[in-house]
N, C-alpha and C positions, 0 to 999 in steps of 0.2 A: 952267502952263496953256498957254503958247505952244507947247511941244513936243507937247502933247496934240492941239491943233487941227491942227498940221502932220501928225501921225500920222493923224488922221481924214481929212484932205485926201488924203493918199497912199492910204489904204485905199479911200475912196470913188471916187477916180479910177481906181485899179487895178481895183476891182470892175466899174465901168462898162466900162472898156476890155477887160478880160478877157472879160466876158460878151458884149460886142458883136463882138469880133474874134478871140477865142481867146487862150489863154495863151502859146503859143509865138510867135505873130505879133506880140505886143506886147513891146517891150523896155523896160528901165528908163528909157532916155532919153525915150521917149514919155510915160511915167508922170510923171517929174519935170517935164517941160515942161508937161504938162496940169495938174499939181497945183501948179505954180509954187513948187517947192522945189529945193534943190540936191541933188546926188548924195550929199553928205555927210549931209544931213538924212535922206534915205531910209535910208542905211546906219546912221545913229544909231538908227533905229527898227526896221529889218529887216536882219538880217545877210546875207540872200541873197534872190534872187527866189523860191526855194522857200519860204522863211519867209514872204515876202509873200503868196504864193499860199495857204499854209495859213491865214494870218490873214484873208484875204479870205473863204475858205470858212467859217471859224469865225464871222465876222461875219454872213455870209448865213445860216448855220445858226441862229444866235441869233434873227435876224429871223423865220425860218421857224417856230421853236418858239414864239415869242411869238404867232404867228397861230394855230397849231394847238393850242396849250396855253396860253392866256392866263392870266397870273398872277391876274387879278381874278376868275376864275371858280372856283367850288368844284369840284375834280376829281371828287367823288362825283356831281355833277349834270351831268357832261359826257357827251354821247352821241356816237356815231360820226358822226352827221350834222353835229354841231358841229365835229368834227375836220376832216371833209372840206370844210365851208364855210370853215374857216380856210385849208385848202389852196387853195381857189378864190380866196379873197382874195389869197393869195400869187401865184397865177397872174396876176391882174389887175394887181397892184402890181409884181411882180418876175420873173414867169415867162413873159412873153409870147413869148420866143424860146427856150424850152426850159429844161432843167435845167443850171445851172452846175456842179453836182456831177458829172453824167454827162459833161459836156464836159471837165471836168478829168480824170476817170477815163480818158476816151478819149486825152487827150494825155499823161497821166503814168503810165499802166499800164506796169509794168516799168521805169520810170525813177525813181520816187520812192515808196518804201515808206511814208513818212509821209503823203503825199497820198492814196495808195490806201487806207491804213488809216482815215484821217479820213472818207473818202467811204463806205467800206463800213460803218464804225461808224454814220455818220449814217443810212444806209438801214436798217440792222438796228435801230437805236433807234426809227425810225418804225414798223417792223413790230412791235416789242415794245410800243410805245405803243398801236397799234391793237388788239393782243391784250388788253392791259390794259383798255382802254375797252370792248371787246366783253364781256369777262368781268364787269366791273362792272355792265353792263347786261343780264346774263343772255342774252347772244347767243353763238352758236357761234363759238369761236376759229377754226374752219375758214373763216369769212368773211374772215379777215385777208388772205390772199393775194389774194382777189378784190377787196377794197377797195383794197389797195395797188396792184393792177394798174389799177384805175379811176383812182386818183390819178396814177400814172405815165403812164398813157395820156392822161389829160386834159392833162398837162404837154406831152407830145410833140405832141398834136393842137392845142394852143393855138398852136403855132408854124406849123401848116399852116392851120387854120381860123380862128384868132383865139380869144382866151380866152373870149368870150361864148358862141360856138357850141360849143366844146369843153366848157365847163362845163354847158351845157344838156344835151348828150348824156350826160355823166358823171352828172348828177343823175338822168336817166331810168334809166341802168344801175343806179345805186345803189338807186333805189326798187324796181327789179325783183328785187334780191337781198335787200333788207332789208324785212321785212314786220312 
């Protein structure tokens, strides 16, 4: 159990630092100092910085999915508004300075196939999920791209306007396309 808590400390610290300062500007030395672990402990859990970045993104992705697709809800009774409200909760809790996935893509495009793939898979999975929810609720799958754009736009605008204002505008846009 001791190793598990150290691993979590490294992941949490790395997630915070990467999100606030970027991936390339944060070195492993800063992470181990902030997480209060040794370099050997870090390497016992993560074989490289790229592996650490991948695990941080997977952790963030799991958190995101738990908000937009909570396990306690019956998926047959889940509507698109619920999905987007989950996204808005994520904005308030973890997305006030933009999308960590797009930041990672910006920094790792052409440098890490594994990181690029994870990010593209994440974005594609969200689009597929939107289409699935729209279909279950007899709504046009054509709305998928519009709704995804509203979600992504609210994420980038949260960084500029703050999450509350970005969410307010996104809700208005969503209401205008979903009748």
